[in-house]
C-alpha positions as CSV (number, residue, x, y, z in Angstrom):
1,X,98.9,116.5,92.0
2,X,95.7,118.5,91.3
3,X,94.8,116.1,88.5
4,X,95.3,113.1,90.7
5,X,93.0,114.5,93.4
6,X,90.3,115.3,90.9
7,X,90.6,111.8,89.3
8,X,90.3,110.3,92.8
9,X,87.2,112.4,93.4
10,X,85.6,111.2,90.2
11,X,86.4,107.5,91.1
12,X,85.0,107.9,94.6
13,X,81.7,109.4,93.5
14,X,81.4,106.5,91.0
15,X,81.9,104.0,93.8
16,X,79.5,105.5,96.3
17,X,79.2,102.4,98.6
18,X,79.6,102.2,102.3
19,X,81.7,99.2,103.3
20,X,79.5,96.5,105.0
21,X,76.5,98.9,105.0
22,X,77.5,100.5,108.3
23,X,76.1,103.8,109.4
24,X,78.3,106.9,109.4
25,X,79.5,107.9,112.9
26,X,81.5,110.7,114.5
27,X,83.8,108.8,116.7
28,X,86.9,110.8,115.9
29,X,87.1,114.5,115.0
30,X,88.8,115.7,111.9
31,X,91.6,118.2,112.3
32,X,91.8,121.3,110.1
33,X,94.5,121.5,107.4
34,X,95.8,125.0,107.1
35,X,99.2,124.4,105.7
36,X,102.1,126.1,107.4
37,X,104.0,123.5,109.5
38,X,101.5,120.8,108.8
39,X,102.5,118.0,106.5
40,X,99.9,117.4,103.7
41,X,100.7,113.7,103.3
42,X,100.4,113.1,107.1
43,X,97.1,115.0,107.2
44,X,95.7,113.0,104.3
45,X,96.7,109.7,105.9
46,X,95.1,110.8,109.2
47,X,92.0,111.9,107.4
48,X,91.7,108.5,105.7
49,X,92.0,106.7,109.1
50,X,89.4,108.9,110.6
51,X,87.1,108.5,107.7
52,X,87.4,104.7,108.0
53,X,86.7,104.8,111.7
54,X,83.7,107.0,111.2
55,X,82.4,104.9,108.3
56,X,82.4,107.7,105.7
57,X,81.8,106.6,102.1
58,X,84.2,107.8,99.5
59,X,81.5,110.2,98.2
60,X,81.0,111.6,101.7
61,X,84.7,112.1,102.1
62,X,84.7,114.3,99.0
63,X,81.7,116.2,100.3
64,X,83.3,117.1,103.7
65,X,87.0,117.5,102.9
66,X,86.7,121.1,101.7
67,X,85.3,122.2,105.1
68,X,88.5,121.1,106.7
69,X,90.8,123.0,104.4
70,X,91.8,126.5,105.5
71,X,93.9,129.4,104.2
72,X,96.1,128.5,101.2
73,X,94.8,124.9,101.2
74,X,91.2,126.1,100.7
75,X,92.2,128.5,98.0
76,X,94.2,125.8,96.2
77,X,91.2,123.4,96.4
78,X,88.8,126.0,95.1
79,X,91.1,126.8,92.2
80,X,91.5,123.2,91.2
81,X,87.7,122.6,91.2
82,X,87.1,125.8,89.2
83,X,89.7,124.7,86.6
84,X,88.1,121.3,86.3
85,X,84.6,122.9,85.9
86,X,85.9,125.1,83.0
87,X,88.0,122.3,81.5
88,X,91.5,123.7,82.1
């Protein structure tokens, strides 16, 4: 799953375009993901819906997503990015 996330990040940065040239907004707040009883797939689906409603570009989504990961999810994300940086 980590490889897929990193591949999606790479693709998103390469396609840094905002659909229809609309400005980013903050109509809907993003909920933190801390694991535990939260379902990751559901959280990602909700994040994507919020990102569309707020007109976030793919690149912007990648910039802000780490701020909404807490506890074990944040540690996992940091480890995946460090592994990618060092070519693991």
